KOLPADREN-833752 format. One line per 3 residues: number of its first residue (from 0); their letters; for each residue z, x, y of C-alpha. Coordinates in nm, 4 decimals, padded with zeros to 6 digits. Each point is the difference from the previous one (the first is absolute). Layout:
N
NUM> a> Z:X:Y | ...
***
This chain:
496
0> mis> 00.8822:01.2217:-01.1708 | -00.2287:00.0972:-00.2607 | 00.0209:00.4088:-00.0925
3> pqg> -00.1724:00.1919:-00.2091 | 00.0052:-00.1154:-00.3676 | 00.1379:00.2082:-00.2744
6> dsa> -00.0962:00.2251:-00.2695 | 00.1375:-00.2297:-00.3008 | 00.0301:-00.3623:-00.0932
9> ayq> 00.3619:00.0340:00.0079 | -00.0046:00.1205:00.3454 | -00.2043:-00.2854:00.1276
12> nly> 00.1384:-00.2602:-00.2102 | 00.3742:00.1451:00.2055 | -00.1741:00.0046:00.2914
15> tcc> -00.1374:-00.3668:00.0075 | 00.3457:-00.0994:-00.1075 | 00.1585:00.1438:00.3009
18> llv> -00.2838:-00.1637:00.2534 | 00.0838:-00.3256:-00.1441 | 00.3913:00.0272:00.0887
21> llc> -00.0973:00.1266:00.3449 | -00.2279:-00.3118:00.0351 | 00.2669:-00.2142:-00.1005
24> ctm> 00.2127:00.1921:00.2796 | -00.2629:-00.0369:00.2208 | 00.0208:-00.3906:-00.0651
27> lfv> 00.3523:-00.0045:00.1069 | -00.0243:00.1846:00.3283 | -00.2800:-00.2315:00.0820
30> hlv> 00.1967:-00.2980:-00.0952 | 00.2928:00.1606:00.2151 | -00.2120:00.0888:00.3027
33> fsl> -00.1712:-00.3767:00.0138 | 00.3371:-00.1878:-00.0225 | 00.1512:00.2154:00.2746
36> fwe> -00.3393:-00.0476:00.2011 | 00.0603:-00.3806:-00.0392 | 00.3794:-00.0085:00.1125
39> iik> -00.0824:00.1861:00.3033 | -00.2768:-00.2339:00.0938 | 00.2286:-00.2886:-00.0400
42> vav> 00.2480:00.1703:00.2198 | -00.2407:00.0551:00.2762 | -00.1011:-00.3598:-00.0396
45> vks> 00.2694:-00.1755:-00.0106 | 00.3138:00.2081:00.2028 | -00.0051:-00.1388:00.3352
48> tli> 00.3145:00.1062:00.1722 | 00.0521:00.1308:00.3088 | 00.0270:00.3957:-00.0751
51> fre> -00.2726:-00.0713:-00.2878 | -00.2292:-00.0944:00.3063 | 00.1081:00.2883:00.2122
54> vkv> -00.0927:00.2614:-00.2842 | -00.3373:-00.1712:-00.0200 | -00.0535:00.0381:00.3831
57> vif> 00.0788:00.3688:-00.0378 | -00.1951:00.0747:-00.2872 | -00.3141:-00.1805:00.1842
60> lai> 00.0700:00.2185:00.3319 | 00.0262:00.2895:-00.2223 | -00.3523:-00.0756:-00.1762
63> fvg> -00.1543:-00.0382:00.3597 | 00.1434:00.3215:00.1285 | -00.0808:00.2030:-00.3162
66> sgi> -00.3332:-00.1530:-00.0050 | -00.0792:00.1261:00.3472 | 00.1367:00.3427:-00.0794
69> yag> -00.2105:-00.0074:-00.3268 | -00.3496:-00.0741:00.1788 | 00.0894:00.2442:00.2634
72> cag> 00.0483:00.2781:-00.2198 | -00.3368:-00.0982:-00.2288 | -00.2061:00.2176:00.2665
75> nsf> -00.2609:-00.3147:-00.0093 | -00.1052:-00.1809:00.3137 | 00.2924:-00.2394:00.1033
78> gim> -00.0817:-00.3765:-00.0199 | 00.1168:-00.3362:-00.1105 | -00.1556:00.0564:-00.3658
81> tll> 00.1448:00.3181:-00.0325 | 00.3397:-00.1386:00.0784 | -00.0349:-00.3190:-00.2407
84> gsc> -00.0816:00.2627:-00.2363 | 00.2841:00.2220:00.0480 | 00.2259:-00.3413:00.0091
87> lav> -00.1238:-00.0832:-00.3805 | 00.0652:00.3617:-00.0814 | 00.3258:00.0245:00.1367
90> cwf> 00.1306:-00.3259:-00.1290 | -00.1079:00.0790:-00.3525 | 00.2114:00.2922:00.0235
93> aaf> 00.3303:-00.2020:00.1497 | -00.0476:-00.2507:-00.2879 | -00.0373:00.2467:-00.2518
96> iva> 00.3406:00.1872:00.1563 | 00.1724:-00.3881:00.0209 | -00.0880:-00.0609:-00.3380
99> vlg> 00.1083:00.3067:-00.1256 | 00.3840:00.0095:00.1908 | -00.0049:-00.3805:-00.0421
102> svg> -00.0219:00.0584:-00.3975 | 00.2764:00.2660:00.0066 | 00.2219:-00.2615:00.1993
105> llv> -00.0331:-00.2664:-00.2696 | 00.0742:00.2449:-00.2846 | 00.3110:00.1809:00.1791
108> fcy> 00.1321:-00.2616:00.2198 | -00.0741:-00.3462:-00.1253 | -00.0803:-00.0065:-00.3637
111> ree> 00.4065:00.0155:-00.1066 | -00.0138:-00.3055:-00.2629 | 00.2371:00.0460:-00.2811
114> she> -00.1917:00.1372:-00.2951 | -00.0732:-00.2517:-00.3346 | 00.0401:00.0818:-00.2883
117> aya> -00.2878:-00.1569:-00.1875 | -00.2323:00.1905:00.2242 | 00.1733:00.3728:-00.0892
120> ivl> -00.0214:-00.1265:-00.3672 | -00.3707:00.0010:00.0704 | -00.0753:00.2562:00.2627
123> lpl> 00.2650:00.2991:-00.1379 | -00.1760:00.0692:-00.3546 | -00.3409:00.0826:00.2054
126> cip> 00.1955:00.2779:00.1650 | 00.0231:00.1771:-00.3092 | -00.4107:00.0372:-00.0696
129> lvl> -00.0293:00.0636:00.3352 | 00.1937:00.3337:00.0027 | -00.1356:00.0444:-00.3414
132> fsi> -00.3162:00.0163:00.1929 | 00.0971:00.1988:00.2835 | 00.0141:00.2807:-00.2403
135> lcp> -00.2816:-00.0788:-00.1917 | -00.2400:-00.0574:00.2662 | 00.0115:00.3575:00.1559
138> vsf> -00.0427:00.1131:-00.3301 | -00.2999:-00.1572:-00.0812 | -00.1926:00.0346:00.2962
141> tlv> 00.1034:00.3976:-00.0034 | -00.1966:-00.0530:-00.3133 | -00.2791:-00.0913:00.1567
144> nas> -00.0291:00.2569:00.2783 | 00.1127:-00.2249:00.2621 | 00.0781:00.1578:00.3208
147> tga> 00.3608:00.0601:00.1190 | 00.0322:-00.2556:00.2367 | -00.0986:-00.2537:-00.2996
150> vcf> 00.2552:00.1218:-00.2366 | 00.2731:-00.0327:00.3015 | -00.1391:-00.3768:00.0628
153> aff> 00.0074:-00.0568:-00.3773 | 00.3496:00.0597:00.0002 | 00.1580:-00.1268:00.2803
156> ypf> -00.2413:-00.3577:00.0037 | 00.2202:-00.1379:-00.3237 | 00.3015:00.1379:00.0945
159> lta> -00.0118:-00.1366:00.3403 | -00.0773:-00.3449:-00.1639 | 00.2767:00.0220:-00.2610
162> cli> 00.2182:00.0533:00.3442 | -00.1234:-00.2948:00.1543 | 00.0270:-00.2108:-00.2996
165> lyi> 00.4267:00.0826:00.0182 | -00.0009:-00.0626:00.3345 | -00.1141:-00.3488:-00.0666
168> cfr> 00.2469:-00.0468:-00.2842 | 00.2874:00.1299:00.1700 | -00.0781:-00.1907:00.3471
171> gsr> -00.1229:-00.3299:-00.1388 | -00.3172:-00.1655:-00.0013 | 00.0575:-00.3495:00.1721
174> kpn> 00.0525:-00.1495:00.3066 | 00.3184:-00.2523:00.0104 | -00.2505:-00.2599:-00.0314
177> geq> -00.1608:00.1340:-00.2822 | -00.3581:00.0809:00.1529 | -00.1333:00.3566:-00.1596
180> fvi> 00.0449:00.2876:00.2610 | -00.1006:00.3433:-00.1120 | -00.3064:-00.1246:-00.1706
183> krr> -00.1391:-00.3133:00.0533 | -00.1389:-00.1953:-00.2828 | -00.3273:-00.1091:00.1632
186> fav> -00.1156:00.3679:00.0449 | 00.1376:00.1250:-00.3215 | -00.2487:-00.2103:-00.1770
189> fft> -00.2669:00.0302:00.2098 | 00.0046:00.4148:00.0321 | 00.0368:-00.0170:-00.3923
192> aay> -00.2795:-00.2222:-00.0544 | -00.2058:00.2482:00.2000 | 00.1314:00.2790:-00.1636
195> lav> -00.0998:-00.0933:-00.3254 | -00.3416:-00.1451:00.1145 | -00.1133:00.3684:00.1169
198> lil> 00.1869:00.1433:-00.2855 | -00.2165:-00.1802:-00.2519 | -00.3074:00.0156:00.2363
201> tvt> -00.0067:00.3460:00.0096 | 00.0836:00.0420:-00.3997 | -00.3195:-00.1889:-00.1353
204> sra> -00.2274:00.0567:00.2392 | -00.2972:00.2867:00.0475 | -00.1964:00.0442:00.3376
207> yse> -00.2985:00.0059:-00.2228 | -00.1141:00.0055:-00.3406 | -00.1806:00.3553:-00.1048
210> nsc> -00.2115:-00.2234:-00.2178 | -00.1320:-00.2728:00.2855 | -00.0058:00.2337:00.3061
213> nlp> -00.2901:00.2231:-00.1177 | -00.3174:-00.0055:00.1912 | -00.3192:-00.1314:-00.0999
216> svn> -00.2075:00.2565:-00.1391 | -00.2592:00.1707:00.2468 | -00.3910:-00.1492:-00.0608
219> hsn> -00.2791:00.1761:00.1271 | -00.2915:-00.1854:-00.1965 | 00.0031:-00.3360:00.1479
222> akn> -00.0259:00.0017:00.3667 | 00.0629:-00.3721:00.0411 | 00.3654:00.0646:-00.0604
225> fsi> 00.0351:00.2783:00.2611 | 00.0585:-00.2551:00.2619 | 00.1546:-00.3524:00.0641
228> sek> -00.1110:-00.2112:00.3555 | 00.0764:-00.3271:00.1096 | -00.1903:-00.1989:00.2727
231> nqp> 00.0957:-00.0079:00.3624 | 00.3497:00.1410:-00.1051 | 00.0877:00.2452:00.2643
234> kyp> 00.1150:00.3449:-00.1245 | 00.3485:00.1585:00.0861 | -00.0023:00.2525:00.2779
237> icd> 00.1245:00.2619:-00.2080 | -00.3210:-00.0388:-00.2127 | -00.1825:00.2235:00.2624
240> ktw> 00.2946:00.3379:00.0042 | -00.0386:00.2880:-00.1697 | 00.2332:00.3019:-00.1003
243> tpl> -00.0570:00.3787:-00.0054 | -00.3387:00.1138:-00.0022 | -00.1293:-00.1201:-00.3441
246> rln> 00.0115:-00.3142:00.2462 | 00.2186:-00.2138:-00.3031 | 00.0220:-00.3463:00.0669
249> vae> 00.2596:-00.2307:-00.0806 | -00.1060:-00.1198:-00.2894 | -00.0319:00.3709:-00.1236
252> may> 00.3669:00.0858:00.1088 | 00.0907:-00.3350:-00.1911 | -00.1510:00.1497:-00.3391
255> lsf> 00.1684:00.3674:00.1157 | 00.3084:-00.1772:00.0159 | -00.0042:-00.2436:-00.2871
258> vay> -00.1436:00.2467:-00.2462 | 00.3518:00.1663:00.0116 | 00.1212:-00.2789:-00.2351
261> qtn> -00.2422:00.1047:-00.2748 | 00.1932:00.0622:-00.3505 | -00.2402:00.3028:-00.0782
264> wnk> 00.2166:00.2245:00.2054 | -00.1829:00.3697:-00.0234 | -00.2241:00.1540:00.1866
267> qdl> -00.3030:00.0172:-00.1867 | 00.0327:-00.4083:-00.0174 | 00.0639:-00.0505:00.3459
270> sks> -00.2867:00.2551:00.0778 | -00.2447:-00.1877:-00.1740 | 00.1149:-00.3104:00.1534
273> irs> -00.0459:00.1587:00.3605 | -00.3587:00.1341:-00.0713 | -00.1329:-00.3007:-00.1551
276> yfh> 00.1358:-00.2164:00.2712 | -00.1827:00.2259:00.2670 | -00.2747:00.0646:-00.1917
279> yrk> -00.2383:-00.0984:00.2944 | 00.1903:00.2150:00.2187 | -00.0875:00.2980:-00.1801
282> gqw> 00.3159:00.2888:00.1318 | 00.2311:00.2225:-00.2055 | 00.2538:-00.2078:-00.1061
285> nvs> 00.2987:00.1780:-00.1591 | 00.4016:-00.1021:-00.1493 | 00.1669:00.2802:00.1675
288> yis> 00.3908:-00.1627:-00.1302 | 00.1130:-00.2775:-00.1352 | 00.4029:-00.0361:00.0327
291> egn> 00.2102:-00.0568:-00.3386 | 00.2956:-00.1833:00.1132 | 00.0603:-00.2375:00.3130
294> pry> -00.1683:-00.0812:00.2359 | -00.2683:00.0009:-00.1993 | -00.3011:00.2176:00.1830
297> yhl> -00.3213:00.1388:-00.0045 | -00.2126:00.2506:00.1934 | -00.3676:-00.0143:00.0398
300> fea> -00.2355:00.2298:00.1738 | -00.3485:-00.0532:00.1216 | -00.1242:00.3475:00.0191
303> trq> -00.3235:-00.0528:00.2108 | 00.1790:-00.1781:00.3151 | 00.3483:00.1579:-00.0918
306> vhi> 00.1656:-00.2751:-00.0042 | 00.3657:-00.0401:-00.2079 | 00.1106:-00.3868:-00.1115
309> igi> 00.3356:-00.0319:-00.1333 | 00.0415:-00.3443:-00.1690 | 00.3678:-00.1412:-00.0643
312> rgs> 00.0961:-00.2436:-00.2799 | 00.1950:-00.2972:00.0480 | 00.2297:-00.0927:-00.1725
315> vsa> -00.0010:-00.1116:-00.3826 | 00.3338:-00.0746:-00.1176 | 00.3060:-00.1847:00.1321
318> gew> 00.1688:00.3311:-00.0073 | -00.2838:00.1645:00.2525 | 00.0235:-00.3017:00.2181
321> fey> 00.3693:00.0760:00.0318 | -00.0329:00.3641:00.0775 | -00.2764:-00.0580:00.2704
324> lkl> 00.1504:-00.3409:00.1565 | 00.3300:00.2321:00.1089 | -00.2164:00.1010:00.2844
327> wse> 00.0037:-00.3587:00.1646 | 00.3069:-00.1007:-00.1690 | 00.1720:-00.0496:00.3647
330> vis> -00.3021:-00.1680:00.1105 | -00.0180:-00.2146:-00.2988 | 00.3909:-00.0806:00.0938
333> yql> -00.0663:-00.0718:00.3670 | -00.3127:-00.1958:-00.0759 | 00.1942:-00.2264:-00.2350
336> tse> 00.2988:-00.0435:00.2622 | -00.2406:-00.0768:00.2837 | -00.1343:-00.2852:-00.2044
339> alp> 00.3433:-00.1219:-00.0203 | 00.0704:00.0303:00.3441 | -00.3491:00.0010:00.2076
342> vqr> 00.1973:00.1029:00.3115 | -00.0411:00.3595:-00.1426 | -00.2973:00.0916:00.1614
345> fpl> 00.1188:00.3322:00.1941 | -00.2485:00.2605:00.1797 | -00.1928:00.2099:-00.2153
348> sfv> 00.2054:00.3179:00.0991 | 00.3380:-00.1353:-00.0787 | -00.1608:-00.1290:-00.3489
351> tsy> -00.1207:00.3327:-00.0656 | 00.2980:00.1788:00.0701 | 00.2181:-00.2530:-00.1625
354> vsa> -00.2052:00.0649:-00.3519 | 00.0337:00.3527:00.0468 | 00.3762:-00.0024:00.0631
357> ssf> 00.0691:-00.2556:-00.3124 | -00.1657:00.2575:-00.2247 | 00.2754:00.2291:00.0299
360> ler> 00.1351:-00.0821:-00.3537 | -00.3366:00.0489:-00.1404 | 00.0062:00.3385:00.1206
363> ilh> 00.3739:00.0876:-00.1297 | -00.1324:-00.1485:-00.3275 | -00.3244:00.2152:-00.0173
366> hnr> 00.0781:00.3598:00.0914 | -00.0317:-00.1085:00.3586 | -00.3605:-00.0949:-00.0023
369> pdy> -00.1659:-00.3258:00.0344 | -00.3312:00.1432:-00.0520 | 00.0583:00.1279:-00.3632
372> slk> -00.2427:-00.2139:-00.1334 | -00.2942:00.1651:00.2531 | 00.1054:00.3252:-00.0532
375> sie> -00.1904:00.0929:-00.3022 | -00.3398:-00.1081:00.1825 | 00.0992:00.1529:00.3594
378> tyi> 00.0969:00.3610:-00.1810 | -00.3516:00.0038:-00.2358 | -00.1398:-00.1122:00.3514
381> kkt> 00.1509:00.3620:00.1619 | 00.0081:00.1955:-00.3147 | -00.3879:-00.0794:-00.0005
384> nln> -00.0068:00.0628:00.3753 | -00.2763:-00.3088:00.0201 | 00.1587:-00.0972:00.3363
387> skg> -00.0829:00.3868:00.1670 | -00.3885:00.0660:-00.1183 | -00.1672:-00.2413:00.2321
390> dni> -00.1299:-00.1923:-00.3076 | -00.0261:-00.3864:-00.0061 | 00.3170:-00.1554:-00.1655
393> ilt> 00.0629:-00.3475:-00.0397 | 00.2469:-00.2046:-00.2009 | -00.0105:-00.3295:-00.1605
396> ghs> 00.1886:-00.2476:-00.2571 | 00.0261:-00.3300:-00.1223 | 00.3705:-00.2212:00.0475
399> lgg> 00.2923:00.2630:00.0324 | -00.2302:00.2534:-00.0668 | -00.1713:-00.0942:00.3265
402> gla> 00.3322:-00.0276:00.2166 | 00.0540:00.3772:-00.1404 | -00.3688:00.1211:00.1172
405> kii> 00.0911:-00.1493:00.3493 | 00.3318:00.1547:00.0161 | -00.1155:00.3228:-00.1238
408> gsr> -00.3289:-00.0156:00.2398 | 00.2487:-00.1143:00.3251 | 00.2473:00.3407:-00.0409
411> qki> -00.2985:00.2491:-00.1468 | -00.2517:-00.1538:00.2787 | -00.2503:-00.0707:-00.2737
414> qav> -00.2389:-00.3154:-00.0016 | 00.1664:-00.2432:-00.2248 | -00.2056:-00.3225:-00.1436
417> sfs> 00.2220:-00.2919:-00.2071 | -00.0358:-00.3128:-00.1709 | 00.2062:-00.2291:-00.0365
420> spg> 00.3155:00.2226:00.0951 | 00.3431:-00.0840:00.1654 | 00.0189:00.0748:00.3745
423> evc> 00.1678:00.3097:00.1418 | 00.0866:-00.1081:00.3573 | 00.3683:-00.0724:-00.0385
426> isk> 00.0663:00.3653:-00.2472 | -00.1893:00.2019:00.2903 | 00.2793:00.1944:00.1432
429> kmg> 00.2171:-00.0132:-00.3785 | -00.3351:00.1691:-00.1374 | -00.0608:00.2431:00.3015
432> fsl> -00.3064:-00.0625:00.1634 | -00.0987:-00.1745:00.3201 | -00.1681:-00.3262:00.0539
435> edl> -00.2872:00.1783:00.1933 | -00.0823:00.1810:-00.3070 | 00.0397:-00.3156:-00.2000
438> qry> -00.2787:-00.1829:00.1976 | -00.1956:00.3291:-00.0272 | -00.0264:00.0940:-00.3278
441> tts> 00.0321:-00.2842:-00.2273 | -00.2070:-00.3037:-00.0881 | 00.1171:-00.3216:-00.2053
444> vvs> -00.1840:-00.2642:-00.1894 | 00.2281:-00.2997:-00.0541 | -00.0063:-00.3134:-00.1789
447> rnd> 00.2369:-00.2645:00.1329 | 00.0859:-00.1403:-00.3193 | 00.0956:00.3293:-00.1462
450> lvt> 00.3887:00.0029:-00.0026 | 00.0041:00.3720:00.0518 | -00.1669:-00.0277:00.3157
453> wvd> 00.2704:-00.1830:00.1516 | 00.2533:00.2841:-00.0194 | 00.0157:00.1741:00.3669
456> hhg> -00.2614:-00.0441:00.2607 | -00.3487:00.1905:-00.0135 | -00.0948:00.2325:00.2596
459> glv> -00.3053:00.1809:00.0659 | -00.3672:-00.1748:-00.0747 | 00.0671:-00.3279:-00.2007
462> qfi> -00.2526:-00.1973:-00.2002 | 00.1599:-00.3308:-00.1515 | -00.2566:-00.1323:-00.2447
465> grk> 00.0182:-00.3139:-00.2277 | -00.0288:00.0446:-00.3541 | -00.2523:-00.2299:-00.2280
468> asq> 00.0293:-00.0597:-00.3750 | -00.1783:00.2335:-00.1948 | -00.0388:00.1068:-00.3557
471> hdq> 00.2404:00.2339:00.0201 | 00.2502:-00.1931:00.2090 | 00.2660:00.0931:-00.2457
474> cha> -00.0068:00.3447:00.2083 | 00.0804:-00.0504:00.3157 | -00.1375:00.3642:00.0580
477> vni> -00.3412:-00.0437:-00.1262 | 00.0037:-00.3571:00.1860 | 00.0338:00.1587:00.3455
480> yce> -00.2948:00.2544:-00.1062 | -00.2226:-00.2795:-00.1064 | 00.0703:-00.2134:00.2872
483> lkr> -00.0788:00.3013:00.2759 | -00.3449:00.0391:-00.2080 | -00.0422:-00.3638:00.0290
486> scs> 00.0631:-00.0651:00.3828 | -00.1298:00.3425:00.1077 | -00.3182:00.0018:-00.2113
489> fqt> 00.0336:00.3068:-00.1624 | -00.2168:00.1709:-00.2900 | 00.2381:00.1508:-00.2273
492> pit> -00.0825:00.0950:-00.3665 | 00.3320:-00.2422:-00.1162 | -00.0759:-00.3569:-00.0708
495> c> 00.2088:-00.2618:00.1260
***
């Protein structure tokens, strides 16, 4: 829920304070939801009366009939696998409905214990700052030019949290046997620790260090540094693939991707670096454009073959990580839940629909655009008519920049090559591109020991590689380049 930052430090500080309060509200709601979920699980497992068994039979029959109807309306050839996949999807929706109704029933009908003065003394004062921040939060969101939906959300979220605290105070907070009912202590401790760990990591970490992620200097004088080969080592299959009429190989695409991280971010320095690297290819290389905001990208044009290259930089700060990862936020939540509940292996069509439907809050908070971080690049492509001139266009990027390149490539039907990027299969429906276009236009070079690549699933052409230690191991972008050069025995003017 990161919105554009304010123009002054005072606006930014107020906005940061409000975000911290909203984070605390989120923690309280998460604790409540998981505690209610646990109560419903206990009821479903322990309860064994005749009426309850009859209800379970009715629910089972309803799921089976609903699965048959869902499979029949799917438009695919009907079969046992289609029926099983439909059963899985219908069971998910049925469990969701039962959980919601059960949670409401627990709170409204079952939770009627007498209030306790000790809890009221602790909880009631919390309502005062929450009511205060229900006024300050929408003001701070307005000052940083957030969307109307985000401003409304900033008011109702702390206000509803205050209402929940009042409910807990007046309805009581324990069962007769002394067990906590509304919020379980174990859930509160676990998720509070998880939130604090994530908060500390995001505040103190950087995706890359600008000083340690510079590519080595180009060297044309020492030919022995141009290639690295190892005897009896098979090449990666992708080593033989080339792109555009320039026949750029995978190491050259990696260089074009990683050069976006360079600290000297101006046309003159970038043009000099590109022309020096492609010294033996000749050609007329020109940097047409370099963006000033996020996402950072450049547009390179080679005139003799009419080739346009757009390189997108990955994240270099915690703020950019959050900004880009919002595109995959629903997928990350789904994958984390699937690790806790391994039975959640749903059909792909259901997963893509679920991810798309789950992004409704993101669309409300960000001007109804889940693709706001891609808008500047797509607008530039349309403004310059690159996709309608008949020229050769290719997108490339590393890490989250590579993920953006594949999404834009699939949407605009442009070739895209990424390195150590997240996947894009599950977010295809959310981002508005088909799996067919994903398979046709994207190429991914993936290192299995890179956490970023664990997000989502990769489509199109995928090459998994191993990363070996090098003198540039502190920057995994350069390390991938050196691994491709080493394995493919490419001759390049960069020393590894």
